[in-house]
FIGUKE-992027 format. One record per residue (C-alpha): x, y, z; residue number from 1; residue in three letters. Coordinates in steps of 0.1 Angstrom, whole numbers, plus 2048, in hexadecimal, padded with zeros to 3 digits. Each point is the difference from the previous one (the first is absolute). Example, Ala and Ser with C-alpha at 12.3 -4.5 7.8 and 13.67 -1.06 7.14 Angstrom:
2
+-----+-----+-----+-----+-----+
:   X :   Y :   Z :   i :  aa :
+-----+-----+-----+-----+-----+
: 87B : 7D3 : 84E :   1 : ALA :
: 80E : 822 : 7F9 :   2 : SER :
+-----+-----+-----+-----+-----+
//
This chain:
202
+-----+-----+-----+-----+-----+
:   X :   Y :   Z :   i :  aa :
+-----+-----+-----+-----+-----+
: 679 : 1D5 : AD0 :   1 : MET :
: 822 : 809 : 7F4 :   2 : THR :
: 80F : 809 : 822 :   3 : GLN :
: 804 : 7DC : 80C :   4 : PRO :
: 811 : 7F5 : 7E0 :   5 : THR :
: 819 : 81D : 804 :   6 : VAL :
: 806 : 7F7 : 823 :   7 : THR :
: 804 : 7DB : 7F6 :   8 : SER :
: 818 : 808 : 7E4 :   9 : THR :
: 815 : 816 : 818 :  10 : THR :
: 801 : 7E5 : 81B :  11 : SER :
: 80B : 7E6 : 7E6 :  12 : THR :
: 81B : 817 : 7F2 :  13 : THR :
: 80C : 806 : 823 :  14 : SER :
: 800 : 7DA : 808 :  15 : ALA :
: 813 : 7F9 : 7E1 :  16 : THR :
: 81B : 81A : 808 :  17 : ALA :
: 802 : 7F3 : 823 :  18 : THR :
: 807 : 7DD : 7F4 :  19 : THR :
: 819 : 80C : 7E6 :  20 : ALA :
: 812 : 813 : 81A :  21 : SER :
: 802 : 7E3 : 818 :  22 : SER :
: 80D : 7E9 : 7E4 :  23 : GLY :
: 81C : 819 : 7F7 :  24 : LEU :
: 80A : 804 : 824 :  25 : ARG :
: 805 : 7DA : 801 :  26 : THR :
: 812 : 7FE : 7DF :  27 : LEU :
: 816 : 81D : 809 :  28 : HIS :
: 80B : 7EE : 821 :  29 : GLN :
: 809 : 7E1 : 7EB :  30 : ILE :
: 813 : 817 : 7E9 :  31 : ARG :
: 812 : 80F : 81D :  32 : ILE :
: 80B : 7DF : 80E :  33 : ALA :
: 80C : 7F4 : 7DE :  34 : PHE :
: 814 : 81F : 7FA :  35 : SER :
: 812 : 7FF : 821 :  36 : LEU :
: 809 : 7DA : 7FC :  37 : ILE :
: 80C : 808 : 7DC :  38 : TRP :
: 815 : 81C : 80D :  39 : VAL :
: 810 : 7EC : 81A :  40 : ALA :
: 808 : 7E4 : 7E9 :  41 : LEU :
: 810 : 818 : 7E7 :  42 : VAL :
: 815 : 810 : 81C :  43 : PHE :
: 80A : 7E0 : 80E :  44 : THR :
: 808 : 7EC : 7E0 :  45 : THR :
: 806 : 819 : 7E3 :  46 : SER :
: 804 : 824 : 808 :  47 : ALA :
: 825 : 7FF : 7F8 :  48 : SER :
: 7FB : 7F7 : 7DB :  49 : LEU :
: 80A : 81E : 7EA :  50 : VAL :
: 7F4 : 806 : 7DC :  51 : SER :
: 81C : 7ED : 7F0 :  52 : THR :
: 7F9 : 7E0 : 815 :  53 : ASP :
: 7ED : 7E2 : 7F4 :  54 : GLU :
: 7E1 : 7FA : 817 :  55 : PRO :
: 803 : 7E3 : 816 :  56 : THR :
: 7E4 : 7E6 : 800 :  57 : VAL :
: 7F1 : 812 : 81F :  58 : ILE :
: 802 : 822 : 7F3 :  59 : ALA :
: 7F1 : 7F5 : 7DF :  60 : ALA :
: 7E3 : 7EF : 812 :  61 : ALA :
: 7FA : 820 : 816 :  62 : LEU :
: 800 : 817 : 7DF :  63 : LEU :
: 7E8 : 7E9 : 7ED :  64 : VAL :
: 7E8 : 7FB : 81C :  65 : VAL :
: 7FD : 826 : 807 :  66 : TYR :
: 7EB : 80C : 7E2 :  67 : PRO :
: 7EF : 7DF : 7FE :  68 : LEU :
: 7F2 : 804 : 824 :  69 : TRP :
: 7F7 : 824 : 7F7 :  70 : ASP :
: 7EA : 7F3 : 7E3 :  71 : ALA :
: 7EF : 7E7 : 817 :  72 : ILE :
: 7FA : 81A : 81A :  73 : ALA :
: 7F3 : 817 : 7E5 :  74 : THR :
: 7E7 : 7E6 : 7F5 :  75 : LEU :
: 7F3 : 7F9 : 823 :  76 : ILE :
: 7FD : 826 : 803 :  77 : GLU :
: 7ED : 803 : 7E0 :  78 : ARG :
: 7E7 : 7E6 : 80F :  79 : ARG :
: 7FD : 811 : 822 :  80 : LEU :
: 7FC : 825 : 7F3 :  81 : ALA :
: 7F2 : 7F8 : 7DD :  82 : SER :
: 7F1 : 821 : 7EF :  83 : THR :
: 7FB : 80A : 7DB :  84 : GLY :
: 819 : 81B : 802 :  85 : SER :
: 81C : 7EB : 80E :  86 : THR :
: 7FA : 7DD : 7F2 :  87 : ASN :
: 813 : 805 : 7DD :  88 : SER :
: 81D : 813 : 812 :  89 : VAL :
: 805 : 7E5 : 81A :  90 : ASN :
: 7FD : 7E6 : 7E4 :  91 : THR :
: 81C : 813 : 7ED :  92 : LEU :
: 815 : 7FF : 821 :  93 : ASN :
: 7FB : 7DC : 803 :  94 : ILE :
: 80D : 7F9 : 7DC :  95 : GLY :
: 81E : 818 : 806 :  96 : LEU :
: 808 : 7EB : 81F :  97 : GLY :
: 800 : 7E1 : 7EC :  98 : LEU :
: 815 : 810 : 7E4 :  99 : ALA :
: 818 : 80B : 819 : 100 : ALA :
: 802 : 7DD : 810 : 101 : THR :
: 808 : 7F2 : 7DC : 102 : ALA :
: 81A : 81C : 7FB : 103 : GLY :
: 810 : 7F9 : 822 : 104 : MET :
: 802 : 7DC : 7F8 : 105 : ILE :
: 816 : 808 : 7E2 : 106 : VAL :
: 812 : 81B : 812 : 107 : ALA :
: 80C : 7EC : 81D : 108 : VAL :
: 814 : 7EA : 7E7 : 109 : PHE :
: 815 : 820 : 7F7 : 110 : SER :
: 80C : 818 : 81C : 111 : THR :
: 7F3 : 814 : 81F : 112 : ILE :
: 801 : 81F : 7EB : 113 : GLY :
: 7E7 : 7F1 : 7E6 : 114 : THR :
: 7E9 : 7F3 : 81A : 115 : ALA :
: 7FF : 823 : 810 : 116 : LEU :
: 7F8 : 810 : 7DF : 117 : LEU :
: 7E2 : 7EA : 7FC : 118 : VAL :
: 7F6 : 805 : 824 : 119 : PHE :
: 804 : 825 : 7FC : 120 : GLY :
: 7EA : 802 : 7E2 : 121 : VAL :
: 7E5 : 7EB : 80F : 122 : TRP :
: 800 : 814 : 821 : 123 : ALA :
: 7FD : 820 : 7EB : 124 : LEU :
: 7E2 : 7F3 : 7EC : 125 : LEU :
: 7EF : 7EF : 81C : 126 : SER :
: 803 : 81E : 816 : 127 : GLY :
: 7EF : 817 : 7E5 : 128 : ALA :
: 7E4 : 7E5 : 7FE : 129 : ILE :
: 7FC : 800 : 827 : 130 : GLN :
: 7FE : 826 : 800 : 131 : LEU :
: 7E4 : 7FE : 7E6 : 132 : VAL :
: 7ED : 7E6 : 815 : 133 : VAL :
: 803 : 815 : 820 : 134 : ALA :
: 7F2 : 81E : 7EF : 135 : ILE :
: 7E3 : 7ED : 7F1 : 136 : ARG :
: 7F8 : 7EC : 81F : 137 : ARG :
: 800 : 81D : 818 : 138 : ARG :
: 7DB : 807 : 7FD : 139 : ARG :
: 7F5 : 7DC : 803 : 140 : THR :
: 817 : 7F4 : 81C : 141 : VAL :
: 811 : 81F : 80B : 142 : GLY :
: 820 : 805 : 815 : 143 : ALA :
: 816 : 7FA : 7E1 : 144 : GLN :
: 819 : 81B : 805 : 145 : TRP :
: 81A : 7E8 : 80D : 146 : PRO :
: 7FE : 7EB : 7E0 : 147 : MET :
: 800 : 820 : 7EC : 148 : ALA :
: 821 : 80A : 812 : 149 : ILE :
: 80E : 7DC : 7FC : 150 : SER :
: 7F8 : 800 : 7DB : 151 : GLY :
: 812 : 820 : 7FA : 152 : GLY :
: 81D : 7F4 : 815 : 153 : GLN :
: 802 : 7E1 : 7EB : 154 : SER :
: 801 : 813 : 7E0 : 155 : VAL :
: 81E : 815 : 80D : 156 : LEU :
: 812 : 7E2 : 810 : 157 : ALA :
: 7FB : 7EA : 7E1 : 158 : GLY :
: 80E : 81C : 7E9 : 159 : ALA :
: 81E : 801 : 817 : 160 : THR :
: 805 : 7DB : 803 : 161 : ILE :
: 7FE : 7FC : 7D9 : 162 : ALA :
: 817 : 820 : 7F9 : 163 : ALA :
: 81B : 7F3 : 818 : 164 : THR :
: 7FD : 7DA : 7FA : 165 : SER :
: 822 : 7FF : 7EE : 166 : ALA :
: 812 : 815 : 819 : 167 : SER :
: 81D : 7EC : 811 : 168 : ALA :
: 7F2 : 80A : 822 : 169 : THR :
: 7DD : 7F3 : 7FA : 170 : SER :
: 7F6 : 7E2 : 812 : 171 : ASN :
: 7E1 : 7EE : 80D : 172 : LEU :
: 7FE : 814 : 820 : 173 : SER :
: 7F0 : 819 : 7E9 : 174 : THR :
: 7E1 : 7EC : 7F9 : 175 : VAL :
: 7FE : 7F5 : 824 : 176 : ALA :
: 7FE : 824 : 80B : 177 : GLY :
: 7E3 : 804 : 7E5 : 178 : TYR :
: 7EE : 7E5 : 80F : 179 : SER :
: 804 : 80C : 823 : 180 : ALA :
: 7F1 : 821 : 7F7 : 181 : PHE :
: 7E4 : 7EE : 7F0 : 182 : GLY :
: 7F9 : 7ED : 81F : 183 : ALA :
: 7FF : 820 : 813 : 184 : PHE :
: 7E6 : 811 : 7EB : 185 : TRP :
: 7EB : 7E1 : 801 : 186 : PHE :
: 801 : 803 : 826 : 187 : LEU :
: 7F5 : 824 : 7FE : 188 : VAL :
: 7E5 : 7F4 : 7E9 : 189 : SER :
: 7F4 : 7E6 : 818 : 190 : VAL :
: 7FD : 81B : 81C : 191 : ILE :
: 7EF : 81A : 7E8 : 192 : ALA :
: 7E6 : 7E5 : 7F7 : 193 : LEU :
: 7F9 : 7F6 : 822 : 194 : SER :
: 7FB : 826 : 80C : 195 : ILE :
: 7E8 : 805 : 7E1 : 196 : ARG :
: 7EE : 7DF : 80B : 197 : GLY :
: 7FB : 80C : 823 : 198 : ARG :
: 7F3 : 823 : 7F5 : 199 : ARG :
: 7E7 : 7EE : 7E8 : 200 : ALA :
: 7F1 : 7ED : 81D : 201 : LYS :
: 7F8 : 81D : 814 : 202 : ARG :
+-----+-----+-----+-----+-----+
//
């Protein structure tokens, strides 16, 4: 009498993982589109702004919206792939994104260098959280190695951006490059999740 229960539980777990994987693929595709548009706007409107410059209105808007969008996307992700081991970490990341947004609103009234410092610290911390989430989610969803690599890269990039934020050669093209690499790893994640999904159906 116990075997059907085990089979039913396994089937339910597999269905939940498939749903989470599908939801994450869609979300990652949206995040790719957002990042590419954001990068294009930075390069066409603000890439020449260096650390000592005051942000233009457009640059300020771009800098504020980036961590805000990340917080919103993390909230959606939390609902799509909710597990006990990642809920609290994702909640922390949402709070971090909102705090970074508030910090950026203040920073954009100063200089590009100040904004880059805030961005760098946020990228470092959010990357560390992303790495933890990817490690914890690998058993329930799978195919999380692209997000683990992306998280580690974000930690290194964030530390570099923060450390060089006051440099005379530092400018907004730095964060555009950061976002472009993020889009690349989201694309790899979509591919990895798709491959895992096809294998699970066999």
